[in-house]
Backbone as XML, in Angstrom:
<?xml version="1.0"?>
<chain id="A" units="angstrom">
  <residue number="1" name="MET">
    <atom name="N" x="134.721" y="15.682" z="-13.485"/>
    <atom name="CA" x="135.207" y="16.083" z="-12.180"/>
    <atom name="C" x="134.754" y="15.057" z="-11.159"/>
  </residue>
  <residue number="2" name="ALA">
    <atom name="N" x="135.642" y="14.615" z="-10.328"/>
    <atom name="CA" x="135.312" y="13.640" z="-9.292"/>
    <atom name="C" x="134.789" y="14.353" z="-8.050"/>
  </residue>
  <residue number="3" name="PHE">
    <atom name="N" x="133.805" y="13.763" z="-7.434"/>
    <atom name="CA" x="133.224" y="14.314" z="-6.212"/>
    <atom name="C" x="133.784" y="13.565" z="-5.008"/>
  </residue>
  <residue number="4" name="THR">
    <atom name="N" x="133.907" y="14.283" z="-3.914"/>
    <atom name="CA" x="134.303" y="13.655" z="-2.659"/>
    <atom name="C" x="133.114" y="13.734" z="-1.713"/>
  </residue>
  <residue number="5" name="ALA">
    <atom name="N" x="133.237" y="13.074" z="-0.579"/>
    <atom name="CA" x="132.169" y="13.118" z="0.421"/>
    <atom name="C" x="131.906" y="14.554" z="0.873"/>
  </residue>
  <residue number="6" name="ASN">
    <atom name="N" x="132.913" y="15.411" z="0.849"/>
    <atom name="CA" x="132.738" y="16.808" z="1.247"/>
    <atom name="C" x="131.922" y="17.612" z="0.241"/>
  </residue>
  <residue number="7" name="ASP">
    <atom name="N" x="131.777" y="17.084" z="-0.974"/>
    <atom name="CA" x="131.028" y="17.789" z="-2.005"/>
    <atom name="C" x="129.534" y="17.478" z="-1.948"/>
  </residue>
  <residue number="8" name="VAL">
    <atom name="N" x="129.138" y="16.532" z="-1.139"/>
    <atom name="CA" x="127.727" y="16.174" z="-0.980"/>
    <atom name="C" x="127.269" y="16.735" z="0.359"/>
  </residue>
  <residue number="9" name="VAL">
    <atom name="N" x="126.286" y="17.627" z="0.291"/>
    <atom name="CA" x="125.880" y="18.379" z="1.475"/>
    <atom name="C" x="124.376" y="18.260" z="1.673"/>
  </residue>
  <residue number="10" name="PRO">
    <atom name="N" x="123.923" y="17.859" z="2.855"/>
    <atom name="CA" x="122.481" y="17.827" z="3.121"/>
    <atom name="C" x="121.897" y="19.238" z="3.036"/>
  </residue>
  <residue number="11" name="PHE">
    <atom name="N" x="120.643" y="19.314" z="2.621"/>
    <atom name="CA" x="119.955" y="20.590" z="2.424"/>
    <atom name="C" x="120.001" y="21.464" z="3.679"/>
  </residue>
  <residue number="12" name="THR">
    <atom name="N" x="119.740" y="20.882" z="4.830"/>
    <atom name="CA" x="119.728" y="21.669" z="6.068"/>
    <atom name="C" x="121.102" y="22.260" z="6.359"/>
  </residue>
  <residue number="13" name="GLN">
    <atom name="N" x="122.153" y="21.495" z="6.091"/>
    <atom name="CA" x="123.517" y="21.998" z="6.285"/>
    <atom name="C" x="123.833" y="23.081" z="5.261"/>
  </residue>
  <residue number="14" name="ALA">
    <atom name="N" x="123.368" y="22.897" z="4.025"/>
    <atom name="CA" x="123.616" y="23.891" z="2.980"/>
    <atom name="C" x="122.943" y="25.212" z="3.327"/>
  </residue>
  <residue number="15" name="ARG">
    <atom name="N" x="121.740" y="25.143" z="3.845"/>
    <atom name="CA" x="121.016" y="26.353" z="4.238"/>
    <atom name="C" x="121.798" y="27.109" z="5.317"/>
  </residue>
  <residue number="16" name="ALA">
    <atom name="N" x="122.341" y="26.382" z="6.259"/>
    <atom name="CA" x="123.070" y="27.008" z="7.368"/>
    <atom name="C" x="124.433" y="27.539" z="6.942"/>
  </residue>
  <residue number="17" name="ASN">
    <atom name="N" x="125.007" y="26.962" z="5.882"/>
    <atom name="CA" x="126.375" y="27.326" z="5.468"/>
    <atom name="C" x="126.431" y="27.823" z="4.031"/>
  </residue>
  <residue number="18" name="LEU">
    <atom name="N" x="125.366" y="28.444" z="3.549"/>
    <atom name="CA" x="125.293" y="28.817" z="2.139"/>
    <atom name="C" x="126.433" y="29.749" z="1.724"/>
  </residue>
  <residue number="19" name="SER">
    <atom name="N" x="126.753" y="30.724" z="2.534"/>
    <atom name="CA" x="127.817" y="31.668" z="2.186"/>
    <atom name="C" x="129.151" y="30.943" z="1.992"/>
  </residue>
  <residue number="20" name="ASP">
    <atom name="N" x="129.484" y="30.045" z="2.905"/>
    <atom name="CA" x="130.728" y="29.282" z="2.806"/>
    <atom name="C" x="130.711" y="28.367" z="1.581"/>
  </residue>
  <residue number="21" name="LEU">
    <atom name="N" x="129.592" y="27.708" z="1.347"/>
    <atom name="CA" x="129.487" y="26.822" z="0.186"/>
    <atom name="C" x="129.594" y="27.612" z="-1.116"/>
  </residue>
  <residue number="22" name="ALA">
    <atom name="N" x="129.001" y="28.813" z="-1.136"/>
    <atom name="CA" x="129.088" y="29.659" z="-2.329"/>
    <atom name="C" x="130.540" y="30.046" z="-2.602"/>
  </residue>
  <residue number="23" name="GLU">
    <atom name="N" x="131.276" y="30.370" z="-1.564"/>
    <atom name="CA" x="132.696" y="30.701" z="-1.737"/>
    <atom name="C" x="133.475" y="29.504" z="-2.264"/>
  </residue>
  <residue number="24" name="GLN">
    <atom name="N" x="133.159" y="28.313" z="-1.773"/>
    <atom name="CA" x="133.835" y="27.101" z="-2.263"/>
    <atom name="C" x="133.496" y="26.862" z="-3.737"/>
  </residue>
  <residue number="25" name="ALA">
    <atom name="N" x="132.234" y="27.088" z="-4.098"/>
    <atom name="CA" x="131.823" y="26.913" z="-5.495"/>
    <atom name="C" x="132.533" y="27.939" z="-6.380"/>
  </residue>
  <residue number="26" name="LYS">
    <atom name="N" x="132.626" y="29.161" z="-5.923"/>
    <atom name="CA" x="133.319" y="30.206" z="-6.687"/>
    <atom name="C" x="134.786" y="29.836" z="-6.890"/>
  </residue>
  <residue number="27" name="ALA">
    <atom name="N" x="135.361" y="29.124" z="-5.921"/>
    <atom name="CA" x="136.759" y="28.699" z="-6.014"/>
    <atom name="C" x="136.934" y="27.449" z="-6.883"/>
  </residue>
  <residue number="28" name="GLY">
    <atom name="N" x="135.824" y="26.889" z="-7.383"/>
    <atom name="CA" x="135.931" y="25.753" z="-8.292"/>
    <atom name="C" x="135.287" y="24.466" z="-7.824"/>
  </residue>
  <residue number="29" name="ALA">
    <atom name="N" x="134.867" y="24.388" z="-6.560"/>
    <atom name="CA" x="134.215" y="23.169" z="-6.068"/>
    <atom name="C" x="132.777" y="23.115" z="-6.589"/>
  </residue>
  <residue number="30" name="GLU">
    <atom name="N" x="132.311" y="21.942" z="-6.856"/>
    <atom name="CA" x="130.909" y="21.737" z="-7.214"/>
    <atom name="C" x="130.270" y="20.963" z="-6.082"/>
  </residue>
  <residue number="31" name="LYS">
    <atom name="N" x="129.182" y="21.468" z="-5.568"/>
    <atom name="CA" x="128.513" y="20.849" z="-4.424"/>
    <atom name="C" x="127.186" y="20.245" z="-4.866"/>
  </residue>
  <residue number="32" name="ILE">
    <atom name="N" x="126.921" y="19.049" z="-4.379"/>
    <atom name="CA" x="125.632" y="18.403" z="-4.595"/>
    <atom name="C" x="124.843" y="18.551" z="-3.300"/>
  </residue>
  <residue number="33" name="ILE">
    <atom name="N" x="123.701" y="19.208" z="-3.392"/>
    <atom name="CA" x="122.850" y="19.404" z="-2.222"/>
    <atom name="C" x="121.817" y="18.281" z="-2.226"/>
  </residue>
  <residue number="34" name="THR">
    <atom name="N" x="121.695" y="17.593" z="-1.107"/>
    <atom name="CA" x="120.746" y="16.480" z="-1.006"/>
    <atom name="C" x="119.544" y="16.895" z="-0.161"/>
  </residue>
  <residue number="35" name="LYS">
    <atom name="N" x="118.439" y="16.235" z="-0.427"/>
    <atom name="CA" x="117.219" y="16.428" z="0.353"/>
    <atom name="C" x="116.622" y="15.051" z="0.560"/>
  </residue>
  <residue number="36" name="ASN">
    <atom name="N" x="116.388" y="14.726" z="1.807"/>
    <atom name="CA" x="115.885" y="13.390" z="2.158"/>
    <atom name="C" x="116.792" y="12.284" z="1.622"/>
  </residue>
  <residue number="37" name="GLY">
    <atom name="N" x="118.084" y="12.540" z="1.627"/>
    <atom name="CA" x="119.059" y="11.533" z="1.223"/>
    <atom name="C" x="119.245" y="11.374" z="-0.271"/>
  </residue>
  <residue number="38" name="GLN">
    <atom name="N" x="118.519" y="12.155" z="-1.069"/>
    <atom name="CA" x="118.613" y="12.057" z="-2.527"/>
    <atom name="C" x="119.203" y="13.354" z="-3.091"/>
  </residue>
  <residue number="39" name="SER">
    <atom name="N" x="119.966" y="13.238" z="-4.194"/>
    <atom name="CA" x="120.491" y="14.457" z="-4.810"/>
    <atom name="C" x="119.323" y="15.345" z="-5.204"/>
  </residue>
  <residue number="40" name="TYR">
    <atom name="N" x="119.502" y="16.652" z="-4.997"/>
    <atom name="CA" x="118.395" y="17.593" z="-5.173"/>
    <atom name="C" x="118.785" y="18.707" z="-6.141"/>
  </residue>
  <residue number="41" name="VAL">
    <atom name="N" x="119.857" y="19.439" z="-5.842"/>
    <atom name="CA" x="120.362" y="20.498" z="-6.707"/>
    <atom name="C" x="121.885" y="20.524" z="-6.625"/>
  </residue>
  <residue number="42" name="ALA">
    <atom name="N" x="122.487" y="21.274" z="-7.540"/>
    <atom name="CA" x="123.932" y="21.445" z="-7.514"/>
    <atom name="C" x="124.257" y="22.914" z="-7.328"/>
  </residue>
  <residue number="43" name="LEU">
    <atom name="N" x="125.343" y="23.166" z="-6.663"/>
    <atom name="CA" x="125.840" y="24.528" z="-6.472"/>
    <atom name="C" x="127.178" y="24.617" z="-7.191"/>
  </residue>
  <residue number="44" name="ILE">
    <atom name="N" x="127.213" y="25.434" z="-8.254"/>
    <atom name="CA" x="128.442" y="25.594" z="-9.029"/>
    <atom name="C" x="128.647" y="27.073" z="-9.335"/>
  </residue>
  <residue number="45" name="ASP">
    <atom name="N" x="129.857" y="27.414" z="-9.726"/>
    <atom name="CA" x="130.191" y="28.772" z="-10.114"/>
    <atom name="C" x="129.385" y="29.174" z="-11.350"/>
  </residue>
  <residue number="46" name="ALA">
    <atom name="N" x="128.904" y="30.404" z="-11.391"/>
    <atom name="CA" x="128.088" y="30.875" z="-12.511"/>
    <atom name="C" x="128.855" y="30.832" z="-13.829"/>
  </residue>
  <residue number="47" name="ASP">
    <atom name="N" x="130.150" y="31.136" z="-13.804"/>
    <atom name="CA" x="130.953" y="31.066" z="-15.028"/>
    <atom name="C" x="131.031" y="29.634" z="-15.553"/>
  </residue>
  <residue number="48" name="ARG">
    <atom name="N" x="131.131" y="28.680" z="-14.648"/>
    <atom name="CA" x="131.176" y="27.278" z="-15.060"/>
    <atom name="C" x="129.828" y="26.855" z="-15.647"/>
  </residue>
  <residue number="49" name="LEU">
    <atom name="N" x="128.737" y="27.337" z="-15.069"/>
    <atom name="CA" x="127.413" y="27.038" z="-15.611"/>
    <atom name="C" x="127.288" y="27.605" z="-17.025"/>
  </residue>
  <residue number="50" name="ASP">
    <atom name="N" x="127.750" y="28.836" z="-17.231"/>
    <atom name="CA" x="127.744" y="29.414" z="-18.580"/>
    <atom name="C" x="128.546" y="28.547" z="-19.540"/>
  </residue>
  <residue number="51" name="TYR">
    <atom name="N" x="129.699" y="28.059" z="-19.079"/>
    <atom name="CA" x="130.537" y="27.191" z="-19.900"/>
    <atom name="C" x="129.785" y="25.906" z="-20.270"/>
  </residue>
  <residue number="52" name="TYR">
    <atom name="N" x="129.113" y="25.300" z="-19.312"/>
    <atom name="CA" x="128.329" y="24.089" z="-19.577"/>
    <atom name="C" x="127.234" y="24.364" z="-20.606"/>
  </residue>
  <residue number="53" name="HIS">
    <atom name="N" x="126.598" y="25.520" z="-20.502"/>
    <atom name="CA" x="125.547" y="25.876" z="-21.460"/>
    <atom name="C" x="126.131" y="26.076" z="-22.854"/>
  </residue>
  <residue number="54" name="ARG">
    <atom name="N" x="127.297" y="26.707" z="-22.932"/>
    <atom name="CA" x="127.949" y="26.870" z="-24.240"/>
    <atom name="C" x="128.300" y="25.518" z="-24.844"/>
  </residue>
  <residue number="55" name="LEU">
    <atom name="N" x="128.813" y="24.598" z="-24.029"/>
    <atom name="CA" x="129.122" y="23.251" z="-24.528"/>
    <atom name="C" x="127.879" y="22.563" z="-25.071"/>
  </residue>
  <residue number="56" name="GLU">
    <atom name="N" x="126.780" y="22.700" z="-24.366"/>
    <atom name="CA" x="125.535" y="22.060" z="-24.811"/>
    <atom name="C" x="125.056" y="22.667" z="-26.126"/>
  </residue>
  <residue number="57" name="ARG">
    <atom name="N" x="125.146" y="23.997" z="-26.265"/>
    <atom name="CA" x="124.759" y="24.636" z="-27.529"/>
    <atom name="C" x="125.655" y="24.163" z="-28.669"/>
  </residue>
  <residue number="58" name="GLU">
    <atom name="N" x="126.947" y="24.052" z="-28.408"/>
    <atom name="CA" x="127.870" y="23.565" z="-29.437"/>
    <atom name="C" x="127.535" y="22.137" z="-29.831"/>
  </residue>
  <residue number="59" name="ARG">
    <atom name="N" x="127.206" y="21.310" z="-28.855"/>
    <atom name="CA" x="126.834" y="19.921" z="-29.153"/>
    <atom name="C" x="125.585" y="19.879" z="-30.032"/>
  </residue>
  <residue number="60" name="ILE">
    <atom name="N" x="124.605" y="20.724" z="-29.720"/>
    <atom name="CA" x="123.384" y="20.781" z="-30.525"/>
    <atom name="C" x="123.710" y="21.227" z="-31.944"/>
  </residue>
  <residue number="61" name="HIS">
    <atom name="N" x="124.581" y="22.228" z="-32.082"/>
    <atom name="CA" x="124.961" y="22.685" z="-33.412"/>
    <atom name="C" x="125.651" y="21.588" z="-34.195"/>
  </residue>
  <residue number="62" name="LEU">
    <atom name="N" x="126.522" y="20.839" z="-33.542"/>
    <atom name="CA" x="127.200" y="19.727" z="-34.225"/>
    <atom name="C" x="126.205" y="18.657" z="-34.669"/>
  </residue>
  <residue number="63" name="LEU">
    <atom name="N" x="125.217" y="18.376" z="-33.831"/>
    <atom name="CA" x="124.189" y="17.401" z="-34.212"/>
    <atom name="C" x="123.379" y="17.891" z="-35.406"/>
  </residue>
  <residue number="64" name="LEU">
    <atom name="N" x="123.044" y="19.185" z="-35.413"/>
    <atom name="CA" x="122.305" y="19.748" z="-36.547"/>
    <atom name="C" x="123.129" y="19.699" z="-37.826"/>
  </residue>
  <residue number="65" name="LEU">
    <atom name="N" x="124.412" y="20.008" z="-37.715"/>
    <atom name="CA" x="125.278" y="19.927" z="-38.886"/>
    <atom name="C" x="125.371" y="18.499" z="-39.412"/>
  </residue>
  <residue number="66" name="ASP">
    <atom name="N" x="125.449" y="17.534" z="-38.491"/>
    <atom name="CA" x="125.502" y="16.137" z="-38.896"/>
    <atom name="C" x="124.201" y="15.725" z="-39.587"/>
  </residue>
  <residue number="67" name="ASP">
    <atom name="N" x="123.068" y="16.176" z="-39.049"/>
    <atom name="CA" x="121.774" y="15.898" z="-39.702"/>
    <atom name="C" x="121.742" y="16.499" z="-41.106"/>
  </residue>
  <residue number="68" name="ALA">
    <atom name="N" x="122.236" y="17.728" z="-41.245"/>
    <atom name="CA" x="122.259" y="18.375" z="-42.556"/>
    <atom name="C" x="123.157" y="17.608" z="-43.522"/>
  </residue>
  <residue number="69" name="ARG">
    <atom name="N" x="124.327" y="17.166" z="-43.041"/>
    <atom name="CA" x="125.248" y="16.391" z="-43.885"/>
    <atom name="C" x="124.586" y="15.112" z="-44.377"/>
  </residue>
  <residue number="70" name="ARG">
    <atom name="N" x="123.912" y="14.411" z="-43.451"/>
    <atom name="CA" x="123.233" y="13.166" z="-43.846"/>
    <atom name="C" x="122.107" y="13.452" z="-44.831"/>
  </residue>
  <residue number="71" name="GLY">
    <atom name="N" x="121.405" y="14.573" z="-44.630"/>
    <atom name="CA" x="120.350" y="14.948" z="-45.574"/>
    <atom name="C" x="120.900" y="15.216" z="-46.960"/>
  </residue>
  <residue number="72" name="LEU">
    <atom name="N" x="122.020" y="15.925" z="-47.031"/>
    <atom name="CA" x="122.642" y="16.194" z="-48.328"/>
    <atom name="C" x="123.127" y="14.901" z="-48.978"/>
  </residue>
  <residue number="73" name="GLU">
    <atom name="N" x="123.643" y="13.971" z="-48.174"/>
    <atom name="CA" x="124.056" y="12.669" z="-48.716"/>
    <atom name="C" x="122.849" y="11.921" z="-49.273"/>
  </residue>
  <residue number="74" name="ASP">
    <atom name="N" x="121.713" y="11.990" z="-48.565"/>
    <atom name="CA" x="120.498" y="11.345" z="-49.054"/>
    <atom name="C" x="120.061" y="11.950" z="-50.385"/>
  </residue>
  <residue number="75" name="ILE">
    <atom name="N" x="120.125" y="13.264" z="-50.496"/>
    <atom name="CA" x="119.742" y="13.933" z="-51.744"/>
    <atom name="C" x="120.672" y="13.494" z="-52.872"/>
  </residue>
  <residue number="76" name="ALA">
    <atom name="N" x="121.976" y="13.486" z="-52.601"/>
    <atom name="CA" x="122.946" y="13.092" z="-53.630"/>
    <atom name="C" x="122.735" y="11.645" z="-54.065"/>
  </residue>
  <residue number="77" name="ALA">
    <atom name="N" x="122.285" y="10.788" z="-53.139"/>
    <atom name="CA" x="122.072" y="9.377" z="-53.462"/>
    <atom name="C" x="120.676" y="9.121" z="-54.031"/>
  </residue>
  <residue number="78" name="GLY">
    <atom name="N" x="119.865" y="10.162" z="-54.125"/>
    <atom name="CA" x="118.528" y="9.999" z="-54.688"/>
    <atom name="C" x="117.501" y="9.485" z="-53.693"/>
  </residue>
  <residue number="79" name="ARG">
    <atom name="N" x="117.832" y="9.477" z="-52.431"/>
    <atom name="CA" x="116.883" y="9.025" z="-51.401"/>
    <atom name="C" x="116.043" y="10.227" z="-50.964"/>
  </residue>
  <residue number="80" name="VAL">
    <atom name="N" x="115.076" y="10.588" z="-51.817"/>
    <atom name="CA" x="114.257" y="11.765" z="-51.553"/>
    <atom name="C" x="112.778" y="11.406" z="-51.677"/>
  </residue>
  <residue number="81" name="ARG">
    <atom name="N" x="111.927" y="12.211" z="-51.039"/>
    <atom name="CA" x="110.475" y="12.070" z="-51.143"/>
    <atom name="C" x="109.881" y="13.466" z="-51.203"/>
  </residue>
  <residue number="82" name="GLU">
    <atom name="N" x="108.705" y="13.555" z="-51.760"/>
    <atom name="CA" x="107.969" y="14.809" z="-51.724"/>
    <atom name="C" x="107.571" y="15.070" z="-50.273"/>
  </residue>
  <residue number="83" name="ALA">
    <atom name="N" x="107.752" y="16.266" z="-49.823"/>
    <atom name="CA" x="107.467" y="16.599" z="-48.415"/>
    <atom name="C" x="106.016" y="16.323" z="-48.061"/>
  </residue>
  <residue number="84" name="ASP">
    <atom name="N" x="105.067" y="16.720" z="-48.907"/>
    <atom name="CA" x="103.649" y="16.523" z="-48.599"/>
    <atom name="C" x="103.314" y="15.034" z="-48.459"/>
  </residue>
  <residue number="85" name="ALA">
    <atom name="N" x="103.884" y="14.216" z="-49.322"/>
    <atom name="CA" x="103.627" y="12.771" z="-49.259"/>
    <atom name="C" x="104.237" y="12.167" z="-48.003"/>
  </residue>
  <residue number="86" name="ALA">
    <atom name="N" x="105.435" y="12.599" z="-47.637"/>
    <atom name="CA" x="106.084" y="12.074" z="-46.442"/>
    <atom name="C" x="105.314" y="12.462" z="-45.189"/>
  </residue>
  <residue number="87" name="ILE">
    <atom name="N" x="104.838" y="13.704" z="-45.122"/>
    <atom name="CA" x="104.055" y="14.156" z="-43.969"/>
    <atom name="C" x="102.752" y="13.389" z="-43.879"/>
  </residue>
  <residue number="88" name="ALA">
    <atom name="N" x="102.092" y="13.168" z="-45.004"/>
    <atom name="CA" x="100.835" y="12.418" z="-45.020"/>
    <atom name="C" x="101.055" y="10.993" z="-44.514"/>
  </residue>
  <residue number="89" name="LYS">
    <atom name="N" x="102.152" y="10.389" z="-44.912"/>
    <atom name="CA" x="102.456" y="9.021" z="-44.475"/>
    <atom name="C" x="102.693" y="8.979" z="-42.962"/>
  </residue>
  <residue number="90" name="LEU">
    <atom name="N" x="103.412" y="9.970" z="-42.434"/>
    <atom name="CA" x="103.637" y="10.036" z="-40.984"/>
    <atom name="C" x="102.323" y="10.215" z="-40.233"/>
  </residue>
  <residue number="91" name="GLN">
    <atom name="N" x="101.449" y="11.047" z="-40.762"/>
    <atom name="CA" x="100.156" y="11.268" z="-40.108"/>
    <atom name="C" x="99.307" y="10.006" z="-40.116"/>
  </residue>
  <residue number="92" name="GLN">
    <atom name="N" x="99.377" y="9.235" z="-41.198"/>
    <atom name="CA" x="98.642" y="7.971" z="-41.256"/>
    <atom name="C" x="99.156" y="6.994" z="-40.211"/>
  </residue>
  <residue number="93" name="ARG">
    <atom name="N" x="100.465" y="6.935" z="-40.029"/>
    <atom name="CA" x="101.050" y="6.042" z="-39.013"/>
    <atom name="C" x="100.577" y="6.413" z="-37.617"/>
  </residue>
  <residue number="94" name="ARG">
    <atom name="N" x="100.475" y="7.702" z="-37.351"/>
    <atom name="CA" x="100.037" y="8.152" z="-36.026"/>
    <atom name="C" x="98.583" y="7.810" z="-35.762"/>
  </residue>
  <residue number="95" name="LYS">
    <atom name="N" x="97.766" y="7.812" z="-36.804"/>
    <atom name="CA" x="96.339" y="7.527" z="-36.647"/>
    <atom name="C" x="96.037" y="6.040" z="-36.627"/>
  </residue>
  <residue number="96" name="ALA">
    <atom name="N" x="96.963" y="5.228" z="-37.137"/>
    <atom name="CA" x="96.745" y="3.777" z="-37.196"/>
    <atom name="C" x="96.639" y="3.212" z="-35.793"/>
  </residue>
  <residue number="97" name="PRO">
    <atom name="N" x="95.717" y="2.245" z="-35.571"/>
    <atom name="CA" x="95.595" y="1.650" z="-34.237"/>
    <atom name="C" x="96.867" y="0.897" z="-33.867"/>
  </residue>
  <residue number="98" name="LYS">
    <atom name="N" x="97.197" y="0.973" z="-32.595"/>
    <atom name="CA" x="98.396" y="0.288" z="-32.084"/>
    <atom name="C" x="98.134" y="-1.207" z="-32.019"/>
  </residue>
  <residue number="99" name="LYS">
    <atom name="N" x="99.130" y="-1.985" z="-32.424"/>
    <atom name="CA" x="99.028" y="-3.439" z="-32.310"/>
    <atom name="C" x="99.314" y="-3.831" z="-30.862"/>
  </residue>
  <residue number="100" name="SER">
    <atom name="N" x="98.477" y="-4.714" z="-30.333"/>
    <atom name="CA" x="98.702" y="-5.157" z="-28.955"/>
    <atom name="C" x="99.802" y="-6.205" z="-28.924"/>
  </residue>
  <residue number="101" name="ARG">
    <atom name="N" x="100.523" y="-6.202" z="-27.820"/>
    <atom name="CA" x="101.606" y="-7.175" z="-27.653"/>
    <atom name="C" x="101.061" y="-8.305" z="-26.768"/>
  </residue>
  <residue number="102" name="GLY">
    <atom name="N" x="100.456" y="-9.269" z="-27.351"/>
    <atom name="CA" x="99.812" y="-10.339" z="-26.598"/>
    <atom name="C" x="100.679" y="-11.426" z="-26.294"/>
  </residue>
</chain>
Protein backbone atom coordinates (compact mmCIF):
# COMPACT_ATOMS: atom_id res chain seq x y z
CA MET A 1 0.00 0.00 0.00
CA ALA A 2 1.37 3.40 -0.92
CA PHE A 3 1.36 6.17 1.65
CA THR A 4 0.62 9.80 0.94
CA ALA A 5 1.62 12.87 2.92
CA ASN A 6 -1.86 12.78 4.49
CA ASP A 7 -1.10 9.35 5.95
CA VAL A 8 1.81 10.66 8.03
CA VAL A 9 0.53 12.46 11.10
CA PRO A 10 2.51 14.11 13.92
CA PHE A 11 1.76 12.70 17.37
CA THR A 12 0.30 15.96 18.68
CA GLN A 13 -2.07 16.17 15.71
CA ALA A 14 -3.03 12.51 16.11
CA ARG A 15 -3.87 13.06 19.77
CA ALA A 16 -6.13 15.98 18.86
CA ASN A 17 -7.82 14.13 15.97
CA LEU A 18 -7.80 10.52 17.15
CA SER A 19 -11.51 9.92 16.53
CA ASP A 20 -11.26 11.17 12.93
CA LEU A 21 -8.07 9.21 12.29
CA ALA A 22 -9.68 6.07 13.72
CA GLU A 23 -12.61 6.46 11.33
CA GLN A 24 -10.18 6.87 8.41
CA ALA A 25 -8.31 3.74 9.51
CA LYS A 26 -11.58 1.80 9.80
CA ALA A 27 -12.35 2.90 6.22
CA GLY A 28 -9.05 1.40 5.03
CA ALA A 29 -6.44 4.16 5.46
CA GLU A 30 -3.25 3.32 7.31
CA LYS A 31 -1.76 6.19 9.29
CA ILE A 32 1.83 6.56 10.40
CA ILE A 33 2.06 8.55 13.62
CA THR A 34 5.36 10.40 14.04
CA LYS A 35 7.05 11.65 17.18
CA ASN A 36 9.91 14.12 16.99
CA GLY A 37 9.88 13.74 13.21
CA GLN A 38 10.43 9.97 13.29
CA SER A 39 7.89 7.21 12.62
CA TYR A 40 6.54 6.04 15.96
CA VAL A 41 3.40 3.88 15.60
CA ALA A 42 0.84 2.95 12.97
CA LEU A 43 -2.92 3.24 13.14
CA ILE A 44 -4.70 0.56 11.12
CA ASP A 45 -8.04 -1.23 11.15
CA ALA A 46 -8.14 -4.12 13.65
CA ASP A 47 -9.37 -6.54 10.96
CA ARG A 48 -6.39 -5.64 8.79
CA LEU A 49 -4.04 -6.20 11.74
CA ASP A 50 -5.58 -9.65 12.25
CA TYR A 51 -5.03 -10.32 8.55
CA TYR A 52 -1.36 -9.29 8.83
CA HIS A 53 -0.94 -11.62 11.81
CA ARG A 54 -2.51 -14.50 9.89
CA LEU A 55 -0.14 -13.87 6.97
CA GLU A 56 2.84 -13.93 9.32
CA ARG A 57 1.68 -17.21 10.90
CA GLU A 58 1.24 -18.73 7.44
CA ARG A 59 4.72 -17.58 6.45
CA ILE A 60 6.16 -19.20 9.58
CA HIS A 61 4.31 -22.43 8.81
CA LEU A 62 5.67 -22.44 5.27
CA LEU A 63 9.20 -21.92 6.58
CA LEU A 64 8.76 -24.80 9.03
CA LEU A 65 7.46 -27.05 6.27
CA ASP A 66 10.43 -26.12 4.11
CA ASP A 67 12.81 -26.92 6.99
CA ALA A 68 11.08 -30.29 7.44
CA ARG A 69 11.34 -31.02 3.69
CA ARG A 70 15.06 -30.24 3.71
CA GLY A 71 15.50 -32.41 6.79
CA LEU A 72 13.78 -35.34 5.10
CA GLU A 73 15.96 -34.81 2.01
CA ASP A 74 19.04 -34.90 4.26
CA ILE A 75 17.87 -38.16 5.83
CA ALA A 76 17.18 -39.70 2.42
CA ALA A 77 20.65 -38.65 1.24
CA GLY A 78 22.31 -40.07 4.35
CA ARG A 79 23.36 -36.68 5.72
CA VAL A 80 22.58 -37.56 9.33
CA ARG A 81 24.31 -37.32 12.73
CA GLU A 82 23.54 -38.62 16.17
CA ALA A 83 21.71 -35.86 18.03
CA ASP A 84 23.89 -36.11 21.17
CA ALA A 85 27.09 -35.83 19.13
CA ALA A 86 25.77 -32.87 17.13
CA ILE A 87 24.69 -31.03 20.30
CA ALA A 88 28.07 -31.69 21.93
CA LYS A 89 29.86 -30.29 18.88
CA LEU A 90 27.70 -27.13 18.95
CA GLN A 91 28.42 -26.67 22.65
CA GLN A 92 32.16 -27.00 22.02
CA ARG A 93 31.99 -24.30 19.33
CA ARG A 94 30.23 -21.95 21.74
CA LYS A 95 32.87 -22.48 24.42
CA ALA A 96 35.82 -22.08 22.04
CA PRO A 97 37.61 -18.71 22.35
CA LYS A 98 36.78 -16.23 19.61
CA LYS A 99 39.52 -15.52 17.10
CA SER A 100 40.45 -11.85 16.99
CA ARG A 101 40.27 -10.03 13.69
CA GLY A 102 43.62 -8.27 13.71
